[in-house]
Legacy VTK file of the C-alpha trace (Angstrom):
# vtk DataFile Version 3.0
C-alpha trace
ASCII
DATASET POLYDATA
POINTS 169 float
102.181 80.085 53.093
104.661 78.013 55.739
102.406 77.094 58.713
103.940 77.314 62.234
102.289 75.234 65.277
103.870 73.818 68.807
107.036 75.828 67.965
107.877 73.990 64.374
106.762 73.996 60.861
103.925 71.597 59.560
102.264 71.223 56.741
98.643 72.505 56.300
96.269 69.522 56.827
93.266 71.330 55.719
92.063 72.822 52.468
90.006 76.040 51.896
86.707 76.114 50.028
84.566 78.753 48.451
81.471 79.472 49.447
80.796 78.640 45.798
82.757 75.197 45.488
81.996 71.488 45.862
83.813 70.450 48.870
86.513 67.565 48.341
87.160 64.851 50.618
88.688 65.384 53.885
89.808 68.255 55.734
88.317 71.315 54.888
87.764 74.734 56.193
84.463 76.650 55.322
83.329 80.426 55.461
81.457 81.468 58.394
78.546 82.098 56.421
78.574 78.555 54.536
78.716 77.090 57.953
75.684 78.643 58.797
73.488 77.919 55.561
75.177 74.360 55.593
75.163 73.239 58.888
73.127 70.502 58.696
75.416 68.831 55.676
78.379 69.680 57.362
77.830 67.939 60.704
77.694 64.759 58.799
81.142 64.767 56.742
82.978 62.044 57.465
86.475 64.507 58.060
87.735 67.523 60.396
86.267 70.830 59.325
87.584 73.935 59.973
85.538 77.774 60.042
87.238 80.891 59.211
86.386 83.970 61.076
86.804 87.059 59.347
87.717 90.520 61.391
84.193 91.429 61.178
82.789 88.259 62.420
81.857 87.775 66.004
83.286 84.483 67.302
79.958 84.191 69.569
78.460 83.419 65.978
79.882 79.933 66.795
78.639 79.609 70.244
76.973 75.484 70.551
78.842 74.478 67.364
82.207 75.126 68.406
83.110 70.949 69.668
82.638 70.705 65.731
85.308 72.708 64.450
88.819 70.838 64.108
90.531 73.991 63.582
88.864 77.607 63.934
90.850 80.382 61.598
91.544 84.046 62.831
91.715 86.544 59.239
93.990 89.154 60.822
93.922 91.638 57.771
95.980 94.254 58.646
98.545 94.252 61.764
96.457 97.310 63.226
93.410 95.305 63.415
93.316 93.499 67.292
89.604 92.395 66.710
90.870 88.825 66.179
92.878 88.756 69.322
89.128 89.321 71.493
87.869 86.298 68.758
90.320 84.388 69.936
90.025 85.488 73.973
86.148 84.379 73.448
86.812 81.219 72.052
88.919 79.964 74.754
87.248 81.580 77.385
83.893 81.791 76.422
82.946 79.189 74.685
85.698 77.043 76.113
87.052 75.636 72.739
89.708 73.542 73.059
90.799 72.928 69.483
92.982 74.580 66.969
93.147 78.151 66.737
95.175 79.495 63.585
95.762 83.126 62.681
95.810 83.507 58.845
96.272 87.425 57.069
99.048 89.871 58.419
100.687 88.472 61.088
103.366 89.741 62.634
106.617 88.965 64.601
105.520 91.528 67.074
102.204 89.814 68.022
102.927 86.339 67.922
103.565 86.634 71.814
99.986 88.454 72.101
98.245 85.701 69.735
99.698 82.651 71.673
98.296 84.572 75.264
94.788 85.329 74.130
94.801 81.106 72.722
95.961 81.108 69.285
98.262 78.064 68.485
99.065 77.961 65.015
100.321 80.524 62.839
100.349 81.397 58.969
103.538 83.072 58.265
105.546 84.896 55.874
107.904 82.841 53.975
111.578 83.101 55.164
110.096 83.087 58.635
112.721 81.319 60.820
111.740 79.126 63.932
114.603 80.597 65.929
112.435 83.889 65.460
109.361 82.937 66.353
110.710 80.857 69.196
112.980 84.025 70.526
109.478 86.128 70.461
107.580 83.930 72.386
110.327 84.319 75.390
111.048 88.042 75.079
108.443 89.164 77.620
107.989 87.053 80.873
105.763 89.720 83.354
102.122 90.879 82.137
99.924 93.698 82.940
96.497 91.835 81.582
95.617 88.656 81.929
94.887 86.212 79.121
94.292 82.796 78.361
97.682 81.393 78.935
97.436 81.533 82.645
100.302 83.547 83.300
100.012 85.790 86.408
99.423 89.306 85.758
101.684 92.002 87.757
98.432 93.148 89.690
98.345 89.127 90.726
101.949 89.035 91.482
102.296 92.391 93.895
98.689 91.040 95.350
100.228 87.727 96.344
103.704 89.196 97.518
101.397 91.849 99.809
99.768 89.062 101.359
102.905 87.088 101.846
104.489 90.144 103.791
100.855 90.741 105.744
101.601 87.115 107.146
104.722 87.463 108.390
LINES 1 170
169 0 1 2 3 4 5 6 7 8 9 10 11 12 13 14 15 16 17 18 19 20 21 22 23 24 25 26 27 28 29 30 31 32 33 34 35 36 37 38 39 40 41 42 43 44 45 46 47 48 49 50 51 52 53 54 55 56 57 58 59 60 61 62 63 64 65 66 67 68 69 70 71 72 73 74 75 76 77 78 79 80 81 82 83 84 85 86 87 88 89 90 91 92 93 94 95 96 97 98 99 100 101 102 103 104 105 106 107 108 109 110 111 112 113 114 115 116 117 118 119 120 121 122 123 124 125 126 127 128 129 130 131 132 133 134 135 136 137 138 139 140 141 142 143 144 145 146 147 148 149 150 151 152 153 154 155 156 157 158 159 160 161 162 163 164 165 166 167 168
C-alpha cells in the first residue's frame, strides 16, 4: 500500500513481523502482544522499532514505553470505527509521544483531516490515491468545533477571544 508522510509519497522503512516470526535486521513493527512479552529483548535491538495497536487495544498500554518507538501504527479496521482517533490523541496529549503515528487499514479521504488533527502524521492509503486529493482534503475545513492535538483554536475559543476584545473596548 502507498504511504503518505509530510504530504508526499514515501517508502515504508519498516517491516511487519508476525508474532511467530524471527525478527529480521532493520526497522520492524511488532504487535502490542509481542512487545509486551518480548519487551526486554526488543529494547536492546540496534534498530528502530514500531508497534501496532489494533482498534480494540488501548494506547494506555504503551504508557511509559512510548519513548522506545520510532513508529506507532494505529489500525482503522472499518471507516466507522473511531477508536483509533482516541488512541492518537491519547498518544500525543496524555503520553506525550512525539514519534510517527501511522493510520493503516480502512483509511478514507473523508477522514484524513480528522486523523491529522488527532495526531496522525502518516497514512497508508489505497493504490491510486493522488497527492492533490490528499492535500486538498487537509485544507477543506478551517474552523472546528472540537479541540484537538493540532492546536487549532476551536469556535468556542475564537468566540471567547472576540467577546473579550469587545468587552475591553
